N, C-alpha and C positions, 0 to 999 in steps of 0.2 A: 225715876222720872217717868211719867206717863206719856205715852204717845198721843198726839193730837188725833182725835177721832173726826173723821170726815167721810162722806159717802164715796164709794169707789165709782169712778167714771170709767165706763167701758172703753173709751178711746185711749185711756192711759195704759192699759194692759193688753199686750198682744194675745194673751190667753183668753181674756174676756171679750175681746172684739168679736171673735168668731162665735162665742156663746151668745152675745147680744144679738147678732144677726139671726141666729137660729130661733131665739125665743121671741123676737120682735113681732112676728105674725100672730102669736098666741096672746089673746087678750083676756081669756077666761082664767082668773087666778086659781080656781079650784082645779081646772085641768092641768095647769102648770104644776101645782103642788102635787097632784097625783102622779104625773109623769116623773117628776124628780124623785118622789118617794119610791116609785116602781124601779127606777134606775138604780137607786142606792140599795134598797132592801131586797128587791127580787132579783135584779140582774147582777150587781156587783157582789153583794153578800150572799144571796141565795143561789146563784148559779143558773138562773132561768135564762139560758142563752138565746132562746127563741125570741125574746123581747128586744134584742139588740137592733134588729132591722126596723122595728117600729119606733124605737125611742132615740136612736143615735143617727144623726145626719151623716151621710156618706163622706162629706167634706170635713167632718169634725177632726180637730187636731188638739191633742193634749201636749202642749209644749214642755210640760214638766216631766213627762214620762220618757223612759228609755226609747230609742228609735223603734224597737220591735213592738212596743206597746203604744205607739203614738197616734196612729191615724185610723179614722173611721170606726165602724162597728167592730171590726176585727181587733183593733187596738184596745177598745174598751173591754172586749171579751178577754183579751190577754191580760189586761190589768186586773180584772176581776179574778181570774185564775191565780194570778200572782198574789193578790191580797189574801185570798182564801188559803193559799199555801203557807202564809206567814202565821196564821192563827189556828 
């Protein structure tokens, strides 16, 4: 049985509510794509930790992460280190 496909509404997910608030001021799609690419490829996968301050909002919370990897730029850095240690 296939699940019904429908758009995700930010208000339905606690994790996405914070994300929506962070990206709302950015209206330039190319900048948004570049920032997300930099976060995934350079910061999380590549370990360029100096990017964290410019890409991650201080109030960012990853509700799916363990508590020590949950909040702010430091949490994202810890998640990146954890992910890189797995592979």
